[in-house]
C-alpha positions in Angstrom: 19.1 -29.1 8.3 19.4 -32.1 10.4 16.8 -34.3 8.7 16.1 -37.8 9.8 15.7 -40.7 7.4 11.9 -40.5 8.0 11.7 -36.8 7.3 13.8 -37.1 4.1 11.9 -40.1 2.9 8.4 -38.7 3.5 8.8 -35.1 2.4 11.9 -34.6 0.3 12.6 -37.7 -1.8 10.9 -39.1 -5.0 9.0 -35.9 -5.5 7.0 -35.8 -8.8 5.7 -32.3 -8.7 7.0 -29.4 -6.7 4.9 -26.2 -6.6 6.4 -22.9 -5.4 3.7 -20.8 -3.7 0.6 -21.9 -1.7 -1.7 -19.2 -3.0 -4.8 -19.5 -5.1 -2.9 -20.6 -8.2 -0.6 -23.0 -6.4 -3.3 -24.8 -4.4 -5.6 -25.1 -7.4 -2.8 -26.4 -9.5 -2.0 -29.0 -6.9 -5.6 -30.2 -6.8 -5.9 -30.5 -10.5 -2.6 -32.4 -10.7 -3.9 -34.8 -8.1 -7.0 -35.4 -10.3 -4.8 -36.0 -13.3 -2.2 -38.1 -11.5 -3.7 -39.8 -8.5 -0.5 -41.6 -7.5 1.9 -38.7 -7.9 3.9 -37.2 -5.0 3.0 -33.5 -4.9 4.9 -31.0 -2.7 4.2 -27.3 -2.2 6.9 -25.0 -0.9 5.6 -21.8 0.8 8.0 -19.1 2.1 5.5 -17.7 4.6 3.8 -19.1 7.7 0.6 -18.4 5.7 0.4 -17.9 1.9 2.3 -14.7 1.0 1.6 -12.3 -1.8 -2.0 -11.4 -1.9 -4.0 -14.7 -1.7 -4.8 -14.1 2.0 -4.4 -10.3 1.9 -6.8 -9.1 -0.8 -10.1 -7.3 -0.5 -12.3 -10.3 -1.5 -13.8 -9.0 -4.7 -15.0 -11.3 -7.4 -13.3 -8.8 -9.8 -15.1 -8.9 -13.1 -14.0 -5.3 -13.8 -15.6 -1.9 -13.3 -16.8 0.0 -16.3 -13.9 2.5 -16.2 -11.5 -0.5 -16.0 -13.1 -2.1 -19.1 -12.8 1.2 -21.0 -9.2 1.5 -20.0 -8.5 -2.1 -21.1 -10.0 -1.3 -24.5 -7.3 1.3 -25.0 -4.6 -1.4 -24.9 -6.5 -4.5 -26.1 -8.9 -5.4 -28.9 -12.6 -5.9 -28.2 -12.1 -9.6 -28.7 -9.3 -9.7 -26.1 -11.3 -7.7 -23.6 -14.3 -10.0 -23.9 -12.0 -13.0 -23.5 -10.5 -11.5 -20.4 -13.9 -10.9 -18.8 -15.1 -14.3 -19.7 -12.0 -15.8 -18.1 -12.8 -14.0 -14.9 -16.4 -15.3 -14.9 -15.3 -18.8 -15.8 -12.7 -18.6 -13.0 -15.2 -17.5 -10.4 -17.7 -20.2 -11.5 -14.9 -22.8 -11.2 -14.1 -21.6 -7.7 -17.7 -21.7 -6.6 -18.1 -25.2 -8.1 -14.9 -26.5 -6.4 -15.6 -25.2 -2.9 -19.2 -24.1 -2.7 -20.6 -20.6 -2.0 -20.9 -21.1 1.7 -17.2 -22.2 2.0 -16.0 -19.0 0.3 -18.6 -16.6 1.8 -19.9 -15.7 -1.7 -22.5 -12.9 -1.7 -23.9 -11.2 -4.7 -24.5 -7.6 -3.5 -23.4 -6.0 -6.8 -20.4 -3.8 -7.4 -20.7 0.0 -7.6 -18.2 2.4 -9.2 -18.3 5.8 -7.6 -17.2 9.0 -9.4 -15.8 11.9 -7.4 -17.2 15.4 -8.0 -14.0 16.4 -9.7 -14.2 13.4 -12.1 -17.0 14.9 -14.3 -15.3 13.9 -17.6 -14.7 10.3 -16.5 -18.3 10.0 -15.2 -19.9 11.4 -18.3 -17.6 9.2 -20.5 -18.6 6.1 -18.6 -22.3 6.9 -18.8 -22.0 7.6 -22.5 -20.2 4.3 -23.2 -22.4 2.1 -20.9 -24.7 1.0 -23.7 -21.8 -0.1 -26.0 -20.0 -1.9 -23.1 -23.2 -3.7 -22.2 -23.6 -4.8 -25.8 -20.0 -6.0 -25.9 -20.3 -8.0 -22.7 -23.8 -9.4 -23.0 -22.5 -12.6 -24.6 -20.5 -13.2 -21.4 -23.1 -12.5 -18.7 -26.2 -13.4 -20.8 -27.6 -9.9 -19.9 -26.5 -6.3 -19.8 -24.2 -6.2 -16.7 -24.0 -2.5 -16.1 -26.8 -0.2 -14.8 -26.8 3.4 -13.4 -28.1 3.4 -9.8 -28.8 6.1 -7.3 -26.4 7.1 -4.5 -28.4 5.1 -2.0 -25.5 4.9 0.6 -25.2 8.7 0.7 -21.5 8.9 -0.1 -20.3 12.5 -0.2 -18.3 14.5 -2.8 -19.4 12.0 -5.5 -21.6 12.2 -8.6 -25.3 11.6 -8.2 -25.2 8.0 -9.6 -23.1 4.9 -9.4 -22.5 2.6 -12.3 -23.3 -0.8 -10.9 -22.1 -4.2 -12.1 -25.0 -6.5 -11.2 -22.8 -9.6 -11.1 -20.0 -8.3 -8.9 -19.8 -10.2 -5.6 -18.0 -10.5 -2.4 -15.7 -13.4 -1.2 -14.5 -14.1 2.3 -10.8 -14.5 1.5 -9.9 -16.3 4.7 -12.7 -18.8 4.4 -11.8 -19.4 0.8 -8.1 -20.1 1.5 -8.8 -22.2 4.5 -11.2 -24.3 2.4 -8.6 -24.7 -0.3 -6.0 -25.7 2.2 -8.3 -28.3 3.8 -9.0 -29.8 0.4 -5.3 -30.0 -0.5 -4.5 -31.7 2.8 -7.3 -34.2 2.3 -5.8 -35.1 -1.1 -2.5 -36.1 0.5 -0.6 -33.1 -0.9 2.3 -32.0 1.2 3.0 -28.4 2.2 6.2 -27.1 3.8 5.8 -23.6 5.1 8.5 -21.1 6.0 10.6 -22.4 3.1 12.1 -19.9 0.6 13.3 -21.2 -2.8 16.5 -19.5 -3.7 17.4 -21.0 -7.0 16.6 -24.0 -9.3 18.5 -25.7 -12.1 16.7 -27.5 -14.9 18.3 -30.9 -15.6 17.7 -33.5 -18.3 15.0 -35.4 -16.5 14.4 -33.4 -13.3 14.9 -30.1 -11.6 17.3 -29.3 -8.7 15.8 -27.0 -6.2 17.8 -25.1 -3.6 15.9 -23.5 -0.6 17.1 -21.5 2.3 17.3 -24.7 4.4 17.6 -27.8 2.1 18.0 -29.0 -1.5 15.8 -31.5 -3.3 15.2 -32.9 -6.8 11.8 -33.0 -8.4 10.6 -34.4 -11.7 8.6 -31.2 -12.5 8.8 -27.7 -11.0 5.9 -25.2 -11.1 6.3 -21.6 -10.1 3.1 -19.9 -8.8 4.6 -16.9 -7.0 2.8 -14.1 -9.0 4.1 -10.8 -7.6 7.4 -12.4 -6.6 7.9 -14.2 -9.9 10.8 -12.0 -11.0 12.9 -13.3 -8.1 13.0 -16.7 -9.8 12.0 -16.2 -13.5 13.0 -14.0 -16.4 9.4 -13.0 -17.0 7.9 -9.5 -17.4 6.1 -9.4 -14.0 6.3 -6.4 -11.8 5.3 -6.4 -8.1 2.5 -4.1 -7.1 2.0 -3.5 -3.4 -1.6 -2.8 -2.3 -2.2 -1.3 1.1 -5.4 -2.1 3.0 -7.0 -1.1 6.3 -10.2 -2.2 8.1 -12.2 -0.3 10.6 -13.4 -1.5 14.0 -17.1 -2.7 13.9 -19.5 0.1 13.2 -23.0 -0.1 14.7 -25.8 -0.2 12.2 -23.5 0.0 9.2 -25.8 0.5 6.2 -23.2 0.1 3.4 -23.4 -3.2 1.6 -21.6 -4.3 -1.6 -18.2 -3.8 -3.3 -17.1 -0.4 -4.5 -14.5 1.2 -6.8 -13.4 4.8 -6.7 -11.1 6.9 -8.8 -10.7 4.6 -11.8 -10.4 1.5 -9.5 -7.3 2.7 -7.7 -9.4 2.7 -4.5 -11.8 -0.1 -3.5 -13.9 -0.8 -0.4 -16.5 -3.1 0.9 -18.5 -4.1 4.0 -17.3 -7.1 6.1 -18.5 -8.1 9.6 -20.0 -4.6 10.2 -16.7 -3.0 9.2 -15.4 -1.2 6.2 -12.4 -2.7 4.5 -10.7 -0.1 2.3 -7.6 -0.4 0.1 -5.7 1.2 -2.8 -3.8 4.4 -3.4 -0.8 3.0 -5.2 -1.4 5.6 -7.9 -0.2 8.2 -5.4 3.4 6.8 -5.9 3.6 4.0 -8.4 7.4 3.6 -8.0 7.3 3.3 -4.2 4.5 0.6 -4.5 6.5 -1.4 -7.1 8.0 -3.5 -4.3 7.9 -6.9 -2.8 8.3 -5.5 0.7 5.2 -5.6 2.9 4.3 -2.5 4.9 2.5 0.8 4.8 3.4 4.4 3.9 2.2 7.5 5.5 1.2 9.0 2.1 -1.2 6.2 1.3 -2.6 5.6 4.8 -3.3 9.3 5.2 -5.3 9.4 1.9 -7.2 6.2 2.8 -8.3 7.7 6.1 -9.1 11.1 4.4 -11.4 9.4 1.8 -13.0 7.3 4.6 -13.8 10.4 6.6 -14.9 12.8 3.8 -16.6 10.4 1.3 -17.4 7.0 2.6 -18.3 7.6 6.2 -18.7 11.4 6.4 -21.3 11.3 9.2 -20.1 8.2 11.1 -17.3 8.1 13.6 -14.8 5.2 13.0 -11.5 3.8 14.2 -9.0 1.9 12.2 -8.5 -1.6 13.6 -5.9 -3.2 11.4 -3.6 -2.3 8.5 -1.7 -4.6 6.1 -0.5 -5.0 2.5 -0.3 -7.6 -0.2 1.8 -7.9 -3.3 0.2 -8.5 -6.7 1.9 -9.3 -10.0 1.2 -6.9 -12.9 2.4 -6.1 -16.4 1.5 -4.2 -19.5 -0.8 -7.0 -20.6 -3.7 -8.3 -18.5 -3.4 -11.9 -19.7 -1.6 -14.1 -17.1 1.6 -15.9 -18.1 0.9 -19.6 -18.2 3.7 -21.5 -20.0 6.7 -23.8 -19.8 9.8 -21.7 -19.1 12.5 -24.4 -19.2 13.0 -28.1 -19.3 10.5 -29.6 -16.7 9.8 -26.1 -15.4 6.4 -24.2 -15.7 4.9 -21.0 -14.4 1.5 -19.4 -13.8 2.0 -15.8 -12.8 1.0 -12.1 -13.5 -2.6 -12.3 -12.4 -3.0 -8.5 -12.6 -4.9 -8.0 -9.3 -7.5 -10.5 -10.5 -6.3 -13.5 -8.5 -9.7 -14.4 -7.0 -11.4 -14.2 -10.3 -8.9 -16.1 -12.4 -6.7 -17.9 -9.9 -8.7 -21.2 -10.0 -8.7 -21.2 -13.8 -5.0 -20.4 -14.0 -4.2 -23.2 -11.6 -6.2 -25.6 -13.7 -4.5 -24.4 -17.0 -1.1 -24.8 -15.4 -1.9 -28.4 -14.2 -3.2 -29.2 -17.7 0.0 -27.9 -19.3 2.3 -30.2 -17.2 3.2 -33.6 -18.5 4.4 -36.5 -16.3 
């Protein structure tokens, strides 16, 4: 690149902290670093025009976990670990709300409902049977029993007669949230360079050499917050998981309100601006969706439209307005990876599809981990 003296001096020299990724984790990390080190020079490198991955592409769920998800987690984690995971989600949401305010993130507590298809009788009965024990387990987190059985008030078809509702589950306006975070970062004098892809980095004795697709720089500390793309830079056990999403055109007198999970959480939908936003279906072909490539597949999109027509909006004509996809970072464990990975290099990745819930907290933990 043909940088001027001014450009190099202002953006690319004497950098104290360089953060890769301007998503929820990266921006929160930058803000907490600024609070810890008011005079530090903080630079964020973002490969997209807007934050890539899933920070601006998710469905906007608070994500405390549906009852079938909690039961699934208990098959791979201890009760203590599951309680800690759920508490981290609640603490993360509370931190997000405190930092930005409910209005700035479009926070609305409409409750979250898990639907069970007619064919999922065993899962439905299992969740009902275990609801009391799960409520007892999580009462210490929410200060009340979070799950209740509720009637199918939205008249979904081909489902069991009741939902299992999480009273604390809420909606977030993803765009407003990220815009508010970006505004706060800019106000704190933190620099962001978009359309900049980091190719490699080399940890040195007292700094880190960073090579991007257009320039090289040296930074005292490097922080990787790329979640689903982490394996491109780090030797960590993080797999990408693409999530395909669509949103309908506005629907007159839309009566559906809340956040919803279906088929063990592999499908999820909500109301937004008199539309239905609907995503999921990666369980139809896990291998194909284990990719960092954005896009849609006919298999998933066909199934999303089929469920919309037959179950969610069976008596309501609709048209699909937009389709997109995001890339999450997942692994065998639900705990995110927040650690030092090399001399002067740190990471906060593998958010497991819970970025809204835990992203603020992971960003803070990451900033607290870094020394200057």
